[in-house]
VOKOLDREN-581466 format. One line per field, with one value per atom (N, C-alpha, C): residue in three letters; y, z, x. Coordinates in nm, 2 decimals. Atoms other than C-alpha are relative to their C-alpha. Layout:
<atoms>
type	ALA, ... .
y	Y, ... .
z	Z, ... .
x	X, ... .
</atoms>
This chain:
<atoms>
type	UNK, UNK, UNK, UNK, UNK, UNK, UNK, UNK, UNK, UNK, UNK, UNK, UNK, UNK, UNK, UNK, UNK, UNK, UNK, UNK, UNK, UNK, UNK, UNK, UNK, UNK, UNK, UNK, UNK, UNK, UNK, UNK, UNK, UNK, UNK, UNK, UNK, UNK, UNK, UNK, UNK, UNK, UNK, UNK, UNK, UNK, UNK, UNK, UNK, UNK, UNK, UNK, UNK, UNK, UNK, UNK, UNK, UNK, UNK, UNK, UNK, UNK, UNK, UNK, UNK, UNK, UNK, UNK, UNK, UNK, UNK, UNK, UNK, UNK, UNK, UNK, UNK, UNK, UNK, UNK, UNK, UNK, UNK, UNK, UNK, UNK, UNK, UNK, UNK, UNK, UNK, UNK, UNK, UNK, UNK, UNK, UNK, UNK, UNK, UNK, UNK, UNK, UNK, UNK, UNK, UNK, UNK, UNK, UNK, UNK, UNK, UNK, UNK, UNK, UNK, UNK, UNK, UNK, UNK, UNK, UNK, UNK, UNK, UNK, UNK, UNK, UNK, UNK, UNK, UNK, UNK, UNK, UNK, UNK, UNK, UNK, UNK, UNK, UNK, UNK, UNK, UNK, UNK, UNK, UNK, UNK, UNK, UNK, UNK, UNK, UNK, UNK, UNK, UNK, UNK, UNK, UNK, UNK, UNK, UNK, UNK, UNK, UNK, UNK, UNK, UNK, UNK, UNK, UNK, UNK, UNK, UNK, UNK, UNK, UNK, UNK, UNK, UNK, UNK, UNK, UNK, UNK, UNK, UNK, UNK, UNK, UNK, UNK, UNK, UNK, UNK, UNK, UNK, UNK, UNK, UNK, UNK, UNK, UNK, UNK, UNK, UNK, UNK, UNK, UNK, UNK, UNK, UNK, UNK, UNK, UNK, UNK, UNK, UNK, UNK, UNK, UNK, UNK, UNK, UNK, UNK, UNK, UNK, UNK, UNK, UNK, UNK, UNK, UNK, UNK, UNK, UNK, UNK, UNK, UNK, UNK, UNK, UNK, UNK, UNK, UNK, UNK, UNK, UNK, UNK, UNK, UNK, UNK, UNK, UNK, UNK, UNK, UNK, UNK, UNK, UNK, UNK, UNK, UNK, UNK, UNK, UNK, UNK, UNK, UNK, UNK, UNK, UNK, UNK, UNK, UNK, UNK, UNK, UNK, UNK, UNK, UNK, UNK, UNK, UNK, UNK, UNK, UNK, UNK, UNK, UNK, UNK, UNK, UNK, UNK, UNK, UNK, UNK, UNK, UNK, UNK, UNK, UNK, UNK, UNK, UNK, UNK, UNK, UNK, UNK, UNK, UNK, UNK, UNK, UNK, UNK, UNK, UNK, UNK, UNK, UNK, UNK, UNK, UNK, UNK, UNK, UNK, UNK, UNK, UNK, UNK, UNK, UNK, UNK, UNK, UNK, UNK, UNK, UNK, UNK, UNK, UNK, UNK, UNK, UNK, UNK, UNK, UNK, UNK, UNK, UNK, UNK, UNK, UNK, UNK, UNK, UNK, UNK, UNK, UNK, UNK, UNK, UNK, UNK, UNK, UNK, UNK, UNK, UNK, UNK, UNK, UNK, UNK, UNK, UNK, UNK, UNK, UNK, UNK, UNK, UNK, UNK, UNK, UNK, UNK, UNK, UNK, UNK, UNK, UNK, UNK, UNK, UNK, UNK, UNK, UNK, UNK, UNK, UNK, UNK, UNK, UNK, UNK, UNK, UNK, UNK, UNK, UNK, UNK, UNK, UNK, UNK, UNK, UNK, UNK, UNK, UNK, UNK, UNK, UNK, UNK, UNK, UNK, UNK, UNK, UNK, UNK, UNK, UNK, UNK, UNK, UNK, UNK, UNK, UNK, UNK, UNK, UNK, UNK, UNK, UNK, UNK, UNK, UNK, UNK, UNK, UNK, UNK, UNK, UNK, UNK, UNK, UNK, UNK, UNK, UNK, UNK, UNK, UNK, UNK, UNK, UNK, UNK, UNK, UNK, UNK, UNK, UNK, UNK, UNK, UNK, UNK, UNK, UNK, UNK, UNK, UNK, UNK, UNK, UNK, UNK, UNK, UNK, UNK, UNK, UNK, UNK, UNK, UNK, UNK, UNK, UNK, UNK, UNK, UNK, UNK, UNK, UNK, UNK, UNK, UNK, UNK, UNK, UNK, UNK, UNK, UNK, UNK, UNK, UNK, UNK, UNK, UNK, UNK, UNK, UNK, UNK, UNK, UNK, UNK, UNK, UNK, UNK, UNK, UNK, UNK, UNK, UNK, UNK, UNK, UNK, UNK, UNK, UNK, UNK, UNK, UNK, UNK, UNK, UNK, UNK, UNK, UNK, UNK, UNK, UNK, UNK, UNK, UNK, UNK, UNK, UNK, UNK, UNK, UNK, UNK, UNK, UNK, UNK, UNK, UNK, UNK, UNK, UNK, UNK, UNK, UNK, UNK, UNK, UNK, UNK, UNK, UNK, UNK, UNK, UNK, UNK, UNK, UNK, UNK, UNK, UNK, UNK, UNK, UNK, UNK, UNK, UNK, UNK, UNK, UNK, UNK, UNK, UNK, UNK, UNK, UNK, UNK, UNK, UNK, UNK, UNK, UNK, UNK, UNK, UNK, UNK, UNK, UNK, UNK, UNK, UNK, UNK, UNK, UNK, UNK, UNK, UNK, UNK, UNK, UNK, UNK, UNK, UNK, UNK, UNK, UNK, UNK, UNK, UNK, UNK, UNK, UNK, UNK, UNK, UNK, UNK, UNK, UNK, UNK, UNK, UNK, UNK, UNK, UNK, UNK, UNK, UNK, UNK, UNK, UNK, UNK, UNK, UNK, UNK, UNK, UNK, UNK, UNK, UNK, UNK, UNK, UNK, UNK, UNK, UNK, UNK, UNK, UNK, UNK, UNK, UNK, UNK, UNK, UNK, UNK, UNK, UNK, UNK, UNK, UNK, UNK, UNK, UNK, UNK, UNK, UNK, UNK, UNK, UNK, UNK, UNK, UNK, UNK, UNK, UNK, UNK, UNK .
y	-0.15, 3.76, 0.08, -0.09, 4.02, 0.08, -0.09, 4.24, 0.12, -0.13, 4.60, 0.08, -0.08, 4.79, 0.15, -0.13, 5.15, 0.06, -0.03, 5.33, 0.15, -0.15, 5.70, 0.02, -0.03, 5.88, 0.17, -0.16, 6.23, 0.05, -0.04, 6.37, 0.09, -0.06, 6.49, 0.07, -0.09, 6.76, -0.05, 0.06, 6.66, 0.07, -0.08, 6.91, -0.07, 0.08, 6.73, -0.15, 0.13, 6.39, 0.00, -0.03, 6.53, 0.02, -0.04, 6.67, -0.14, 0.12, 6.32, -0.08, 0.10, 6.15, 0.05, -0.06, 6.40, -0.02, 0.03, 6.35, -0.15, 0.16, 5.97, -0.02, 0.02, 6.01, 0.07, -0.07, 6.25, -0.11, 0.09, 6.01, -0.14, 0.12, 5.71, 0.03, -0.08, 5.94, -0.01, -0.02, 6.01, -0.12, 0.14, 5.66, -0.07, 0.04, 5.56, 0.05, -0.07, 5.81, -0.02, 0.05, 5.70, -0.15, 0.10, 5.37, -0.02, -0.01, 5.45, 0.07, -0.08, 5.68, -0.12, 0.13, 5.35, -0.07, 0.08, 5.15, 0.05, -0.06, 5.40, 0.01, 0.02, 5.43, -0.12, 0.16, 5.05, -0.02, 0.06, 5.01, 0.11, -0.07, 5.31, -0.03, 0.04, 5.17, -0.14, 0.13, 4.83, 0.04, -0.03, 4.98, 0.07, -0.07, 5.19, -0.14, 0.12, 4.85, -0.07, 0.10, 4.65, 0.09, -0.07, 4.93, -0.01, 0.01, 4.94, -0.16, 0.14, 4.54, -0.05, 0.01, 4.56, 0.05, -0.08, 4.84, -0.09, 0.05, 4.63, -0.17, 0.15, 4.30, -0.02, 0.05, 4.11, -0.05, 0.07, 4.04, -0.10, 0.13, 3.71, 0.07, -0.04, 3.76, -0.01, 0.01, 3.83, -0.13, 0.09, 3.54, 0.06, -0.04, 3.58, -0.02, 0.03, 3.62, -0.12, 0.10, 3.33, -0.13, 0.12, 3.06, -0.09, 0.08, 2.75, -0.04, -0.02, 2.70, -0.15, 0.13, 2.39, 0.03, -0.04, 2.40, -0.14, 0.13, 2.14, 0.01, 0.03, 2.01, -0.09, 0.09, 1.87, -0.04, 0.05, 1.65, -0.06, 0.07, 1.48, 0.11, -0.07, 1.77, 0.14, -0.10, 2.00, 0.15, -0.14, 2.37, 0.09, -0.05, 2.55, 0.16, -0.14, 2.89, 0.02, 0.03, 2.78, -0.01, 0.03, 2.75, 0.14, -0.10, 3.01, -0.01, 0.06, 3.05, -0.08, 0.08, 2.94, -0.14, 0.15, 2.63, -0.07, 0.06, 2.53, -0.03, 0.01, 2.59, -0.09, 0.12, 2.36, -0.13, 0.10, 2.12, -0.06, 0.04, 2.09, -0.02, 0.08, 2.08, -0.11, 0.15, 1.80, -0.09, 0.11, 1.60, 0.00, 0.03, 1.65, -0.02, 0.05, 1.57, 0.10, -0.08, 1.90, 0.06, -0.04, 2.02, 0.15, -0.13, 2.37, 0.09, -0.07, 2.58, 0.17, -0.13, 2.95, 0.02, -0.01, 2.87, -0.03, 0.06, 2.69, 0.12, -0.11, 3.04, 0.07, -0.07, 3.19, -0.09, 0.06, 2.93, 0.08, -0.08, 3.13, -0.11, 0.07, 2.97, 0.10, -0.07, 3.13, -0.08, 0.06, 3.02, 0.07, -0.02, 3.04, -0.03, 0.05, 3.03, -0.01, 0.01, 3.04, -0.14, 0.15, 2.73, -0.11, 0.06, 2.58, -0.08, 0.05, 2.53, 0.09, -0.05, 2.60, -0.01, -0.04, 2.76, 0.02, -0.02, 2.73, 0.02, -0.04, 2.90, 0.00, 0.01, 2.81, 0.04, -0.07, 2.91, -0.14, 0.12, 2.53, -0.11, 0.11, 2.28, -0.14, 0.08, 2.00, 0.01, 0.00, 2.12, -0.02, 0.01, 2.13, -0.13, 0.13, 1.77, -0.08, 0.06, 1.68, 0.05, -0.06, 1.89, -0.06, 0.07, 1.74, -0.16, 0.17, 1.37, 0.01, 0.03, 1.46, -0.06, 0.09, 1.19, 0.03, -0.02, 1.27, 0.09, -0.13, 1.54, -0.05, 0.02, 1.44, 0.13, -0.11, 1.69, -0.03, 0.04, 1.64, -0.12, 0.14, 1.26, -0.05, 0.05, 1.26, 0.02, 0.00, 1.17, 0.06, -0.09, 1.39, -0.02, 0.02, 1.29, 0.13, -0.10, 1.54, -0.02, -0.02, 1.60, 0.13, -0.14, 1.83, 0.01, -0.01, 1.97, 0.13, -0.11, 2.23, 0.07, -0.14, 2.57, 0.02, -0.06, 2.68, 0.15, -0.15, 2.99, 0.10, -0.10, 3.33, 0.02, 0.00, 3.28, -0.10, 0.11, 2.99, 0.08, -0.03, 3.04, -0.09, 0.10, 2.85, 0.02, 0.01, 2.77, -0.11, 0.13, 2.53, -0.03, 0.05, 2.34, -0.10, 0.09, 2.20, -0.08, 0.08, 1.91, -0.07, 0.03, 1.79, -0.15, 0.12, 1.41, -0.08, 0.05, 1.34, 0.02, 0.02, 1.46, -0.07, 0.10, 1.24, -0.13, 0.12, 0.94, 0.01, 0.00, 1.05, -0.07, 0.06, 0.85, 0.05, -0.02, 0.96, -0.15, 0.12, 0.69, -0.02, 0.00, 0.77, 0.06, -0.06, 0.80, 0.11, -0.10, 1.11, -0.06, 0.03, 1.07, 0.03, 0.00, 0.99, 0.09, -0.10, 1.24, -0.08, 0.05, 1.10, 0.08, -0.12, 1.30, -0.05, 0.03, 1.12, 0.09, -0.07, 1.35, -0.07, 0.05, 1.32, -0.05, 0.04, 1.12, 0.09, -0.08, 1.31, -0.05, 0.08, 1.07, 0.03, -0.02, 1.15, 0.14, -0.15, 1.43, 0.08, -0.10, 1.71, -0.02, 0.01, 1.69, 0.15, -0.07, 1.90, 0.11, -0.10, 2.24, -0.04, 0.01, 2.22, 0.13, -0.15, 2.46, 0.05, -0.06, 2.71, 0.00, 0.02, 2.62, 0.16, -0.13, 2.94, -0.02, 0.01, 3.02, -0.09, 0.07, 2.77, 0.09, -0.06, 2.88, 0.00, -0.05, 3.04, -0.17, 0.14, 2.70, -0.10, 0.14, 2.47, 0.04, -0.06, 2.70, -0.06, 0.02, 2.65, -0.16, 0.16, 2.28, -0.06, 0.03, 2.25, 0.04, -0.05, 2.39, -0.12, 0.11, 2.14, 0.01, 0.03, 1.99, -0.01, -0.03, 2.10, -0.13, 0.12, 1.82, 0.06, -0.04, 1.82, 0.04, -0.05, 1.99, -0.09, 0.09, 1.77, 0.03, 0.00, 1.72, 0.07, -0.11, 1.98, -0.09, 0.05, 1.84, 0.09, -0.10, 2.17, -0.04, 0.01, 2.12, 0.11, -0.11, 2.31, 0.08, -0.10, 2.61, -0.05, 0.06, 2.51, 0.12, -0.08, 2.63, 0.04, -0.07, 2.86, -0.10, 0.06, 2.69, 0.12, -0.09, 2.89, -0.05, 0.04, 2.90, -0.06, 0.02, 2.73, 0.08, -0.06, 2.93, -0.10 .
z	-0.05, 27.74, -0.15, 0.12, 27.47, 0.05, 0.01, 27.37, -0.05, 0.06, 27.33, -0.02, 0.05, 27.13, -0.03, 0.00, 27.14, -0.10, 0.08, 26.85, -0.01, 0.00, 26.78, -0.14, 0.12, 26.57, 0.02, -0.03, 26.52, 0.01, -0.03, 26.64, -0.12, 0.08, 26.43, 0.04, -0.06, 26.48, -0.10, 0.06, 26.38, -0.14, 0.16, 26.07, -0.11, 0.10, 25.93, -0.05, 0.02, 25.99, -0.10, 0.10, 25.79, -0.14, 0.17, 25.49, -0.03, 0.04, 25.46, -0.04, 0.02, 25.45, -0.11, 0.12, 25.19, -0.11, 0.12, 24.98, -0.04, 0.08, 24.96, -0.05, 0.05, 24.90, -0.17, 0.15, 24.59, -0.07, 0.12, 24.44, 0.00, 0.04, 24.49, -0.11, 0.08, 24.33, -0.20, 0.14, 24.04, -0.07, 0.08, 23.96, -0.05, 0.03, 23.97, -0.14, 0.13, 23.67, -0.08, 0.11, 23.49, -0.04, 0.06, 23.50, -0.07, 0.07, 23.39, -0.14, 0.13, 23.12, -0.11, 0.09, 22.98, -0.05, 0.07, 22.97, -0.09, 0.10, 22.80, -0.14, 0.11, 22.53, -0.06, 0.05, 22.48, -0.04, 0.04, 22.46, -0.15, 0.12, 22.19, -0.10, 0.12, 21.99, -0.05, 0.04, 21.99, -0.09, 0.08, 21.87, -0.17, 0.15, 21.58, -0.08, 0.06, 21.50, -0.05, 0.03, 21.49, -0.12, 0.11, 21.25, -0.12, 0.13, 21.02, -0.06, 0.05, 21.00, -0.06, 0.07, 20.90, -0.14, 0.13, 20.66, -0.12, 0.10, 20.48, -0.02, 0.02, 20.52, -0.14, 0.14, 20.20, 0.01, 0.00, 20.13, -0.12, 0.09, 19.96, -0.10, 0.10, 19.62, 0.02, -0.03, 19.60, -0.09, 0.08, 19.49, -0.07, 0.06, 19.23, 0.05, -0.06, 19.32, -0.10, 0.07, 19.20, -0.06, 0.07, 19.12, 0.10, -0.10, 19.29, 0.07, -0.05, 19.59, 0.07, -0.04, 19.73, 0.11, -0.12, 20.07, 0.02, -0.01, 20.11, 0.15, -0.13, 20.47, -0.02, 0.05, 20.39, 0.13, -0.12, 20.69, 0.00, 0.02, 20.78, 0.03, -0.03, 20.91, -0.10, 0.10, 20.61, 0.04, -0.04, 20.67, -0.10, 0.14, 20.39, 0.01, -0.01, 20.51, -0.08, 0.06, 20.38, -0.14, 0.16, 20.02, -0.03, 0.08, 19.78, -0.07, 0.09, 19.59, -0.12, 0.12, 19.27, 0.06, -0.04, 19.45, 0.04, -0.02, 19.56, -0.12, 0.13, 19.27, -0.10, 0.10, 19.06, 0.06, -0.08, 19.34, -0.04, 0.03, 19.30, -0.14, 0.16, 18.92, -0.05, 0.03, 18.89, 0.06, -0.06, 19.14, -0.08, 0.07, 18.94, -0.12, 0.15, 18.61, -0.08, 0.11, 18.43, -0.08, 0.08, 18.17, 0.00, -0.01, 18.17, -0.12, 0.11, 17.97, 0.06, -0.05, 17.97, 0.11, -0.08, 18.13, 0.15, -0.14, 18.44, 0.07, -0.04, 18.50, 0.09, -0.05, 18.60, 0.16, -0.11, 18.90, 0.09, -0.10, 19.22, 0.12, -0.14, 19.53, 0.11, -0.15, 19.87, 0.11, -0.11, 20.19, 0.14, -0.13, 20.55, 0.08, -0.08, 20.79, 0.16, -0.12, 21.10, 0.00, 0.01, 21.00, -0.09, 0.09, 20.78, -0.12, 0.11, 20.49, -0.13, 0.12, 20.12, -0.06, 0.07, 19.93, -0.16, 0.11, 19.57, -0.08, 0.05, 19.36, -0.17, 0.16, 18.98, -0.03, 0.05, 18.76, -0.09, 0.05, 18.61, 0.08, -0.08, 18.76, -0.03, 0.02, 18.58, 0.07, -0.09, 18.73, 0.13, -0.13, 19.04, 0.04, -0.07, 19.08, -0.02, 0.05, 18.93, 0.14, -0.13, 19.25, 0.10, -0.09, 19.49, 0.00, 0.00, 19.37, 0.06, -0.07, 19.52, 0.14, -0.11, 19.80, 0.07, -0.07, 19.85, -0.09, 0.07, 19.75, 0.04, -0.03, 19.71, 0.02, -0.07, 19.88, 0.03, -0.01, 19.83, 0.07, -0.03, 19.86, 0.10, -0.12, 20.14, -0.07, 0.03, 20.08, 0.12, -0.11, 20.26, -0.04, 0.00, 20.30, -0.03, 0.01, 20.18, 0.01, -0.01, 20.30, -0.08, 0.06, 20.07, 0.01, -0.03, 20.07, -0.09, 0.09, 19.85, 0.07, -0.10, 19.97, -0.10, 0.10, 19.80, -0.03, 0.07, 19.58, 0.08, -0.04, 19.68, -0.05, 0.04, 19.48, 0.07, -0.07, 19.70, 0.13, -0.12, 20.02, 0.10, -0.10, 20.35, 0.08, -0.09, 20.58, 0.06, -0.09, 20.79, -0.03, 0.03, 20.67, 0.11, -0.11, 20.94, -0.07, 0.05, 20.84, 0.11, -0.10, 21.08, -0.05, 0.03, 21.11, 0.02, 0.02, 21.17, -0.15, 0.14, 20.82, -0.08, 0.09, 20.68, 0.03, 0.00, 20.84, -0.04, 0.03, 20.75, -0.14, 0.14, 20.45, -0.02, 0.03, 20.27, -0.01, 0.03, 20.26, -0.15, 0.14, 19.92, -0.06, 0.07, 19.67, -0.09, 0.10, 19.46, -0.16, 0.10, 19.12, -0.09, 0.09, 18.84, -0.12, 0.12, 18.56, -0.10, 0.11, 18.21, -0.07, 0.05, 18.10, -0.14, 0.13, 17.79, -0.12, 0.11, 17.48, -0.08, 0.10, 17.24, -0.16, 0.15, 16.93, -0.12, 0.15, 16.58, -0.06, 0.07, 16.45, 0.06, -0.05, 16.69, -0.03, 0.07, 16.56, 0.14, -0.10, 16.81, 0.00, 0.00, 16.95, -0.07, 0.06, 16.75, 0.08, -0.12, 16.92, -0.02, -0.02, 17.03, -0.03, 0.05, 16.92, 0.15, -0.15, 17.22, -0.03, -0.01, 17.32, 0.05, -0.01, 17.29, 0.13, -0.11, 17.56, -0.06, 0.03, 17.55, -0.07, 0.04, 17.31, 0.12, -0.11, 17.49, -0.02, 0.01, 17.36, 0.11, -0.08, 17.53, 0.14, -0.16, 17.86, 0.05, -0.06, 17.87, 0.01, -0.03, 17.80, 0.12, -0.13, 18.08, 0.14, -0.10, 18.33, 0.08, -0.05, 18.58, 0.02, -0.03, 18.60, 0.12, -0.16, 18.88, 0.00, -0.04, 19.06, -0.04, 0.01, 18.99, 0.13, -0.13, 19.24, 0.06, -0.05, 19.48, -0.01, 0.02, 19.45, 0.11, -0.14, 19.65, 0.03, -0.06, 19.87, -0.03, 0.00, 19.81, -0.13, 0.13, 19.57, -0.09, 0.09, 19.26, -0.03, 0.03, 19.19, -0.11, 0.09, 19.01, -0.13, 0.12, 18.65, -0.05, 0.05, 18.48, -0.15, 0.12, 18.21, -0.08, 0.07, 17.92, -0.05, 0.07, 17.79, -0.15, 0.15, 17.46, -0.07, 0.07, 17.20, -0.10 .
x	0.02, 1.63, 0.01, 0.00, 1.57, 0.13, -0.15, 1.90, -0.02, 0.01, 1.88, 0.14, -0.12, 2.14, -0.04, 0.00, 2.20, 0.10, -0.12, 2.36, -0.02, 0.01, 2.43, -0.08, 0.09, 2.17, -0.01, 0.03, 2.04, -0.15, 0.14, 1.72, -0.07, 0.06, 1.46, -0.11, 0.13, 1.19, -0.15, 0.12, 0.82, -0.04, 0.00, 0.84, 0.07, -0.10, 1.11, -0.06, 0.07, 0.95, -0.14, 0.13, 0.61, 0.08, -0.02, 0.80, 0.05, -0.02, 0.96, -0.09, 0.13, 0.62, -0.04, 0.06, 0.50, 0.07, -0.10, 0.80, -0.02, 0.03, 0.74, -0.13, 0.12, 0.39, 0.01, -0.04, 0.46, 0.06, -0.08, 0.71, -0.11, 0.09, 0.45, -0.10, 0.08, 0.18, 0.06, -0.10, 0.45, 0.01, -0.03, 0.52, -0.12, 0.12, 0.17, -0.05, 0.04, 0.09, 0.08, -0.10, 0.40, -0.07, 0.05, 0.26, -0.11, 0.13, -0.10, 0.04, -0.03, 0.05, 0.07, -0.06, 0.26, -0.11, 0.12, -0.05, -0.07, 0.09, -0.25, 0.07, -0.09, 0.03, 0.03, -0.01, 0.06, -0.11, 0.12, -0.31, -0.01, 0.00, -0.32, 0.07, -0.05, -0.05, -0.06, 0.04, -0.20, -0.13, 0.12, -0.53, 0.04, -0.05, -0.34, 0.06, -0.08, -0.13, -0.14, 0.12, -0.51, -0.05, 0.09, -0.67, 0.09, -0.06, -0.37, 0.00, 0.00, -0.36, -0.14, 0.15, -0.74, 0.00, 0.00, -0.68, 0.07, -0.08, -0.40, 0.00, 0.03, -0.57, -0.05, 0.03, -0.60, -0.15, 0.14, -0.97, 0.00, 0.03, -1.09, -0.06, 0.04, -1.20, -0.20, 0.16, -1.61, -0.05, 0.08, -1.81, -0.11, 0.09, -2.05, -0.13, 0.12, -2.44, -0.08, 0.07, -2.66, 0.09, -0.07, -2.38, 0.00, -0.01, -2.35, 0.14, -0.13, -2.10, 0.00, -0.06, -1.91, 0.08, -0.09, -1.76, 0.09, -0.08, -1.48, 0.08, -0.07, -1.30, 0.06, -0.12, -0.98, 0.06, -0.04, -0.86, 0.14, -0.14, -0.54, 0.08, -0.11, -0.37, 0.03, -0.02, -0.41, -0.04, 0.02, -0.38, -0.02, 0.03, -0.56, 0.06, -0.07, -0.40, 0.15, -0.16, -0.05, 0.00, 0.00, -0.17, -0.06, 0.07, -0.25, -0.12, 0.14, -0.59, 0.03, -0.04, -0.39, 0.03, -0.03, -0.24, -0.12, 0.14, -0.59, -0.07, 0.09, -0.76, 0.05, -0.05, -0.53, -0.01, 0.05, -0.57, -0.14, 0.12, -0.92, -0.04, 0.02, -0.93, 0.07, -0.06, -0.72, -0.04, 0.06, -0.87, -0.14, 0.13, -1.21, 0.02, -0.01, -1.05, -0.07, 0.06, -1.14, 0.12, -0.09, -0.94, 0.01, -0.03, -0.78, -0.05, 0.04, -1.01, -0.05, 0.02, -1.12, -0.14, 0.13, -1.48, 0.06, -0.05, -1.28, 0.05, -0.09, -1.10, -0.11, 0.08, -1.44, -0.04, 0.01, -1.46, 0.07, -0.09, -1.34, -0.01, -0.02, -1.19, 0.05, -0.04, -1.17, 0.03, -0.05, -1.02, -0.05, 0.03, -1.14, 0.09, -0.11, -0.85, -0.06, 0.05, -1.07, -0.07, 0.05, -1.27, 0.08, -0.05, -1.01, -0.07, 0.06, -1.23, 0.03, -0.01, -1.24, -0.12, 0.13, -1.51, 0.04, -0.05, -1.52, -0.16, 0.12, -1.82, 0.02, 0.00, -1.91, -0.15, 0.13, -2.21, -0.03, 0.00, -2.19, -0.05, 0.07, -2.40, 0.09, -0.06, -2.21, 0.16, -0.13, -1.87, -0.02, 0.04, -2.05, 0.03, 0.01, -2.11, 0.12, -0.15, -1.76, 0.10, -0.09, -1.63, -0.05, 0.03, -1.84, 0.01, -0.04, -1.74, 0.14, -0.14, -1.38, 0.01, -0.04, -1.30, 0.12, -0.14, -0.94, 0.08, -0.10, -0.65, 0.14, -0.14, -0.30, 0.10, -0.11, -0.06, 0.11, -0.15, 0.32, 0.01, -0.03, 0.29, -0.08, 0.08, 0.04, -0.15, 0.18, -0.36, -0.05, 0.10, -0.59, -0.15, 0.14, -0.95, -0.09, 0.09, -1.23, -0.13, 0.15, -1.54, -0.08, 0.03, -1.77, -0.16, 0.15, -2.13, -0.02, 0.05, -2.31, -0.10, 0.08, -2.49, -0.09, 0.11, -2.82, 0.07, -0.06, -2.75, -0.10, 0.09, -2.91, -0.13, 0.14, -3.22, -0.09, 0.12, -3.36, -0.03, 0.05, -3.53, -0.02, -0.01, -3.52, -0.13, 0.15, -3.85, 0.00, 0.03, -3.99, -0.17, 0.16, -4.34, -0.01, 0.08, -4.55, -0.08, 0.09, -4.74, -0.07, 0.06, -5.01, -0.03, 0.00, -4.98, -0.14, 0.16, -5.37, -0.04, 0.02, -5.40, 0.06, -0.06, -5.18, -0.04, 0.09, -5.35, -0.14, 0.16, -5.70, -0.02, 0.01, -5.82, -0.16, 0.15, -6.16, -0.02, 0.08, -6.40, -0.06, 0.04, -6.53, 0.15, -0.12, -6.24, -0.04, 0.01, -6.21, -0.05, 0.03, -6.39, 0.15, -0.09, -6.14, -0.04, 0.02, -6.08, 0.09, -0.07, -6.03, 0.10, -0.09, -5.72, 0.08, -0.05, -5.66, -0.05, 0.06, -5.67, -0.12, 0.09, -5.98, 0.08, -0.06, -5.90, -0.05, 0.04, -5.89, -0.12, 0.15, -6.15, -0.12, 0.13, -6.41, -0.05, 0.09, -6.66, -0.04, 0.06, -6.74, -0.15, 0.15, -7.10, -0.04, 0.06, -7.33, -0.06, 0.03, -7.44, -0.17, 0.13, -7.80, -0.09, 0.13, -8.10, -0.05, 0.06, -8.18, -0.16, 0.13, -8.53, -0.05, 0.06, -8.75, -0.11, 0.09, -9.04, -0.13, 0.14, -9.36, -0.11, 0.13, -9.65, -0.12, 0.11, -9.97, -0.10, 0.07, -10.17, 0.04, -0.05, -9.93, -0.01, 0.01, -9.93, -0.17, 0.14, -10.33, -0.02, -0.02, -10.28, 0.05, -0.07, -10.06, -0.08, 0.06, -10.29, -0.07, 0.05, -10.40, -0.14, 0.15, -10.76, -0.06, 0.06, -10.98, -0.10, 0.11, -11.20, -0.13, 0.14, -11.57, -0.07, 0.07, -11.80, -0.10, 0.09, -11.98, -0.14, 0.13, -12.36, -0.05, 0.06, -12.57, -0.15, 0.11, -12.87, -0.15, 0.12, -13.09, -0.08, 0.07, -13.39, 0.01, -0.02, -13.36, -0.14, 0.11, -13.63, -0.08, 0.09, -13.93, 0.01, -0.03, -13.91, -0.13, 0.13, -14.19, -0.04, 0.06, -14.40, -0.06, 0.09, -14.49, -0.13, 0.10, -14.84, 0.00, -0.02, -14.87, -0.12, 0.08, -15.04, -0.09 .
</atoms>
């Protein structure tokens, strides 16, 4: 059976009950507005911090235009962002076997921390071939495998060439005429210039007329000829 307990209390009028409910609603709305203001302030501070970090971010050196570029992917747990540009340049120069010269300082090294790659730009094709020949790097007594490839410079263009397979399979029946590309010998004399032929003479033109066929014999009798009297 259910048990009912009665305690002492104070009776409230309907006006007092309504006033208490309104106060509770106002307090909840105030707390909600405070929460929204805190979220907006946090978002604004985060945006300002992001703008300041972008402004103060150290930009990589600009690569020269028209130069050769080589990209290195260093494997084996190598983190390129932990090294400076000078340290990576020294590692690559030593691995390529290049002596320290003034021309070597023109080669620029940049780091991409997102893809964990190293880009090297050089204006010398000979140094580029030596950089691409690097297969491993020794860092703090640990050997790291290196995969490298070259990137075409800005002076080149990219495109797709479509070739018809039927045109490749077609073979002409008659071979093309051979052209003698050997230069003429200095001993051979050049051909003499020929005289320009003028218009043919009038007599020659008359002789060149075609001969007409003879007229066929006529069956009509010839008219009698008058005989003159003899004196």
